[in-house]
C-alpha positions as a printed Julia matrix, in Angstrom:
420×3 Matrix{Float64}:
 36.51  24.27  30.77
 33.29  25.64  32.25
 34.66  25.78  35.82
 37.76  27.7   34.76
 35.8   29.96  32.41
 33.24  30.86  35.11
 35.8   31.6   37.84
 37.96  33.58  35.42
 35.02  35.63  34.23
 33.99  36.3   37.85
 37.35  37.99  38.37
 37.09  39.95  35.1
 33.53  41.01  35.93
 34.77  42.35  39.26
 37.65  44.2   37.59
 35.52  45.67  34.81
 32.67  46.92  37.0
 33.07  46.92  40.77
 36.69  48.08  40.78
 35.44  51.27  39.11
 32.51  51.8   41.48
 34.78  51.03  44.43
 37.12  53.87  43.38
 34.17  56.27  42.88
 32.5   55.34  46.19
 35.5   55.03  48.53
 38.41  57.05  47.08
 37.36  59.83  44.66
 34.46  60.68  42.29
 36.93  62.14  39.78
 36.55  59.99  36.6
 40.21  60.28  35.65
 41.58  57.6   38.03
 39.11  55.13  36.54
 40.32  55.87  33.02
 43.96  55.61  34.2
 43.25  52.29  35.89
 41.48  50.86  32.85
 44.24  52.05  30.5
 47.1   50.74  32.69
 45.47  47.35  33.15
 44.87  47.12  29.38
 48.58  47.71  28.72
 49.55  45.07  31.28
 46.98  42.6   29.92
 48.25  43.02  26.37
 51.96  42.75  27.13
 51.34  39.79  29.45
 49.25  37.92  26.9
 51.79  38.48  24.11
 54.72  37.26  26.21
 53.03  34.45  28.17
 51.05  33.31  25.12
 54.25  32.98  23.09
 56.08  31.42  26.05
 53.32  28.83  26.47
 53.59  27.95  22.76
 57.21  26.96  23.48
 56.65  25.38  26.91
 57.23  21.63  27.2
 56.62  20.16  30.65
 55.2   17.05  32.27
 52.02  19.09  32.91
 51.69  20.22  29.28
 52.27  23.65  27.79
 49.25  25.62  29.08
 48.4   23.98  32.43
 51.21  25.47  34.61
 50.23  29.02  33.67
 46.53  28.33  34.22
 46.95  26.66  37.62
 49.29  29.13  39.31
 47.83  32.13  37.49
 44.33  31.53  38.85
 45.56  31.17  42.43
 47.5   34.46  42.38
 44.69  36.15  40.44
 42.26  35.46  43.27
 44.78  36.63  45.86
 45.19  40.01  44.15
 41.4   40.41  44.05
 41.28  39.87  47.82
 44.02  42.46  48.43
 42.48  45.16  46.21
 40.09  46.8   48.74
 42.94  47.49  51.18
 43.63  50.61  49.08
 40.62  52.24  50.77
 42.56  52.23  54.05
 45.13  54.68  52.66
 44.36  58.22  53.84
 46.38  60.1   51.23
 44.2   60.26  48.09
 47.1   60.53  45.64
 48.83  57.5   47.16
 45.53  55.59  47.23
 45.04  56.22  43.51
 48.58  55.0   42.78
 48.02  51.82  44.82
 44.64  51.21  43.14
 46.29  51.3   39.72
 49.22  49.14  40.91
 47.06  46.41  42.46
 44.75  46.39  39.46
 47.8   45.89  37.23
 49.06  43.0   39.39
 45.64  41.36  39.31
 45.54  41.84  35.55
 49.01  40.34  35.1
 48.02  37.08  36.79
 44.57  37.08  35.2
 45.96  37.57  31.7
 48.58  34.89  32.3
 45.96  32.39  33.38
 43.0   33.3   31.2
 43.82  35.51  28.21
 47.08  33.76  27.33
 46.98  30.16  28.56
 43.28  29.29  28.92
 42.16  30.84  25.61
 45.01  29.12  23.77
 44.09  25.83  25.47
 40.46  26.1   24.26
 41.76  26.64  20.71
 44.06  23.6   21.13
 41.25  21.23  22.12
 38.3   22.47  20.0
 37.77  20.97  16.5
 37.42  23.59  13.74
 33.77  22.74  13.05
 32.79  23.21  16.71
 34.58  26.45  17.61
 31.41  28.53  17.35
 29.75  26.14  19.8
 32.74  26.35  22.15
 32.62  30.17  21.99
 28.92  29.95  22.84
 29.74  27.81  25.89
 32.48  30.24  26.95
 30.1   33.19  26.58
 27.47  31.27  28.56
 30.11  30.88  31.26
 30.71  34.62  31.07
 27.09  35.34  31.9
 26.92  32.74  34.65
 29.91  34.49  36.2
 28.33  37.9   35.76
 25.16  36.64  37.41
 27.25  35.84  40.47
 29.66  38.78  40.36
 27.28  41.55  39.34
 23.71  40.62  40.3
 24.56  39.09  43.67
 27.23  41.72  44.25
 24.86  44.69  44.3
 22.87  43.3   47.22
 26.02  41.96  48.91
 27.82  45.32  48.76
 24.77  47.16  50.07
 24.56  44.72  52.98
 28.15  43.93  53.99
 30.36  46.34  52.04
 33.13  46.08  49.48
 35.65  44.21  51.66
 33.53  41.09  52.16
 32.52  41.18  48.51
 36.12  41.12  47.28
 37.14  38.48  49.86
 34.36  36.1   48.79
 34.9   36.43  45.04
 38.69  36.3   45.29
 38.4   33.17  47.43
 36.13  31.51  44.86
 38.65  32.18  42.1
 41.52  30.75  44.17
 39.75  27.58  45.31
 38.02  26.68  42.04
 41.12  27.65  40.08
 43.19  25.29  42.22
 40.77  22.37  41.83
 39.87  22.8   38.15
 43.36  23.91  37.14
 44.87  20.86  38.82
 42.44  18.55  36.99
 42.93  20.21  33.58
 43.85  17.71  30.82
 46.59  19.13  28.61
 48.09  17.67  25.44
 51.27  15.56  25.73
 54.31  17.52  24.61
 55.36  15.0   21.94
 52.03  15.49  20.09
 52.43  19.26  19.67
 53.63  21.29  16.73
 56.22  23.92  17.56
 57.53  26.9   15.67
 61.2   26.77  14.74
 61.56  30.45  15.7
 62.67  31.58  19.15
 60.33  33.28  21.62
 61.75  36.79  21.16
 61.88  36.42  17.39
 58.19  35.46  17.36
 57.32  38.45  19.55
 59.27  40.78  17.25
 57.48  39.26  14.25
 54.14  40.4   15.7
 55.01  44.0   14.88
 56.37  43.39  11.36
 54.45  44.51   8.29
 54.88  41.03   6.78
 52.79  39.6    9.62
 49.9   41.89   8.71
 50.2   41.18   4.98
 50.36  37.44   5.55
 47.28  37.47   7.78
 45.18  40.27   6.26
 41.82  38.59   6.89
 42.68  38.06  10.53
 43.54  41.76  10.92
 40.29  42.83   9.26
 38.43  40.98  12.01
 40.64  42.48  14.72
 40.28  46.08  13.49
 36.51  45.74  13.3
 36.35  44.27  16.81
 38.65  47.03  18.07
 36.4   49.82  16.76
 33.34  48.2   18.33
 35.31  47.84  21.57
 36.24  51.52  21.6
 32.57  52.47  21.36
 31.69  49.98  24.12
 34.42  51.25  26.47
 33.35  54.9   26.17
 30.4   54.15  28.44
 30.78  50.72  30.05
 33.35  51.58  32.8
 30.98  54.29  34.07
 27.69  52.39  33.6
 26.98  51.43  37.22
 28.09  54.86  38.43
 25.63  56.37  35.9
 22.78  54.11  37.02
 23.42  54.68  40.74
 24.0   58.43  40.64
 22.24  59.81  37.52
 19.21  57.51  37.3
 19.01  57.04  41.08
 18.88  53.24  41.07
 20.48  51.57  44.11
 23.01  48.76  43.83
 20.36  46.29  44.98
 17.87  47.58  42.4
 20.61  47.44  39.77
 20.66  43.69  40.38
 17.21  43.55  38.71
 18.55  45.33  35.62
 21.78  43.32  35.56
 19.95  40.07  36.23
 17.56  40.52  33.31
 20.43  41.43  30.99
 22.62  38.53  32.08
 19.92  35.86  32.07
 18.64  36.94  28.66
 22.15  37.03  27.21
 23.04  33.69  28.78
 20.01  32.01  27.21
 21.07  33.37  23.82
 24.79  32.48  24.12
 24.78  28.85  23.02
 22.21  29.28  20.18
 24.27  32.2   18.87
 27.39  30.05  19.02
 25.69  27.29  17.04
 24.43  29.91  14.57
 28.01  31.13  14.06
 28.96  27.62  12.85
 26.12  27.57  10.31
 25.99  31.02   8.68
 28.46  33.62   7.45
 30.39  34.91  10.45
 30.95  38.18   8.57
 27.19  38.7    8.17
 26.49  37.74  11.78
 29.15  40.17  12.98
 27.85  43.06  10.85
 24.22  42.64  11.95
 25.29  42.32  15.59
 27.32  45.55  15.39
 24.29  47.53  14.21
 21.96  46.05  16.83
 24.35  46.46  19.79
 24.91  50.13  18.89
 21.15  50.69  18.72
 20.82  49.07  22.15
 23.58  51.29  23.59
 21.9   54.43  22.22
 18.5   53.33  23.57
 20.07  52.79  27.02
 20.75  56.54  27.2
 17.1   57.42  26.6
 15.29  55.29  29.2
 14.91  55.77  32.95
 12.68  53.02  34.39
 14.11  49.71  35.58
 12.16  47.56  33.02
 13.23  49.74  30.08
 16.83  49.89  31.33
 16.78  46.09  31.44
 15.41  45.81  27.87
 17.84  48.33  26.4
 20.72  46.82  28.36
 19.8   43.37  27.09
 19.89  44.51  23.46
 23.19  46.3   24.02
 24.93  43.43  25.82
 23.41  40.47  23.96
 24.29  41.73  20.49
 27.72  42.84  21.66
 28.17  39.23  22.79
 26.87  38.03  19.41
 29.5   40.15  17.61
 32.16  38.74  19.94
 31.11  35.13  19.29
 31.23  35.66  15.54
 34.57  37.48  15.69
 36.3   35.03  18.06
 35.12  31.84  16.33
 36.1   33.36  12.95
 39.45  34.42  14.4
 40.22  30.98  15.84
 39.52  29.43  12.44
 42.5   31.44  11.17
 44.98  30.86  14.0
 48.07  28.8   13.02
 48.26  25.71  15.22
 51.88  26.15  16.3
 51.49  29.86  17.2
 48.03  30.24  18.7
 49.32  31.81  21.89
 51.29  34.42  19.95
 48.35  35.38  17.74
 46.03  35.57  20.74
 48.55  38.12  22.03
 47.99  40.14  18.86
 44.26  39.86  19.58
 44.8   41.55  22.95
 46.27  44.64  21.26
 43.08  45.13  19.28
 40.42  43.77  21.66
 41.78  45.04  24.98
 44.67  47.51  24.76
 43.41  49.97  22.15
 39.71  49.96  23.2
 40.61  50.39  26.88
 43.15  53.12  26.16
 40.9   55.11  23.85
 37.32  54.44  25.03
 37.52  55.29  28.77
 39.62  58.37  27.96
 36.87  59.64  25.66
 34.27  58.8   28.32
 36.25  60.6   31.05
 36.67  63.71  28.87
 32.94  63.76  28.1
 32.03  63.36  31.78
 34.4   66.15  32.87
 33.06  68.45  30.12
 29.33  67.64  30.26
 28.87  65.72  33.55
 27.07  66.94  36.68
 29.49  68.37  39.3
 29.38  66.58  42.65
 31.3   66.27  45.93
 31.66  62.83  47.54
 33.61  62.17  50.75
 35.05  65.68  50.43
 36.37  65.03  46.91
 35.14  66.96  43.84
 34.09  65.03  40.74
 31.39  64.54  38.12
 28.36  62.27  37.64
 28.19  60.61  34.17
 25.41  61.71  31.79
 23.58  59.94  28.88
 25.89  61.49  26.27
 28.58  58.86  26.89
 26.25  56.09  25.65
 25.23  58.09  22.58
 28.82  58.85  21.57
 29.8   55.22  22.26
 27.03  53.95  19.97
 28.08  56.23  17.11
 31.74  55.25  17.44
 30.79  51.56  17.55
 29.18  51.78  14.11
 32.64  52.49  12.65
 33.29  48.77  13.12
 31.31  48.13   9.93
 33.97  49.83   7.78
 36.7   47.13   7.97
 34.16  44.39   7.18
 33.4   46.18   3.9
 36.96  45.4    2.76
 36.4   41.67   3.15
 35.27  40.6   -0.33
 36.19  36.93  -0.1
 33.67  34.17  -0.66
 32.28  32.85   2.63
 33.62  29.33   2.3
 36.99  30.39   0.96
 37.37  33.07   3.61
 36.52  30.86   6.58
 38.8   28.01   5.46
 41.76  30.21   4.56
 44.83  29.62   6.74
 47.27  32.47   7.53
 51.03  32.36   7.37
 52.53  31.76  10.81
């Protein structure tokens, strides 16, 4: 679990951060291609997770129902990461932007197949209900181990050897470790698994029916709250390294100090927060975390020195992680056993698609309206300004509203099972 989680999160860390800086540094400083790339990959990730998640629920093979998608998905995921920097070789800017979006979507398709659909459903399959908070803590710890490799080491590596070597190394790690760990993955025997009597396409159609929402109202309260927090997060996050490099004046190597402090601090807190989620009200933990992560995001816009950037970034990222642990462990308590893949597809609509469609678009509009004009490699664009973090923090606080509608008793609410 840890090996697959770490390698998967390495690839996502690359896609969520260095893909964006790569476009800014090597193709165009215009923020719009970044928002297009984030939005397109979010659509692909959501559709892939819905379809592959439901398909894996129905898969019966000698390898199990999740393992085939995990094994082959990781290998092709790493390959697409290796191919991504070749877009910089294209001289025509418009064509380069198209190819950047296309390759990002291909990488996302294989990544969502392997990780969002199959791997996340597998962790729900194997984790007992009373240990899901702990498992989410382990998975978030893996996230920060991966970020330590993919972000902290990457800044110095890119400054020294460039983007190509960086993408080759990380893509190769995903392929090799995915092959070894994916091949060794223990999956449940097919004859021990519950299966929905509905067909694949009928289950996918049911996702968008009003009866699905009514029958799983508590689950959708969690998803809407997480979506609103995600929108606020995505207003600023895709442009964060660009902001630090170009507005604050911190180099990629120096950014490693900021990123390292944030990642190490968050990693230390991941497992204790996961254990805490098993012991207290997940609703309370989520609400407190929303307030604190928004305060951290706002503070990030006000500071300029590396130590203060690290402290504000730690508060922002750590409490965002805390909200995610509470939301995901609470969500997995409510997933029907025979349809976990399908409902994790619904999760992607709220946690990935809508935040990544709305948030970066707001951020891009703010940068184009209030950003600092610049010319890089002969291309006109804009440098992000602190306003994107302030607007993101305010929007993130809207996530408290759905939680106010949850009036159920803690024990009743966390043991309630939805209709499949």
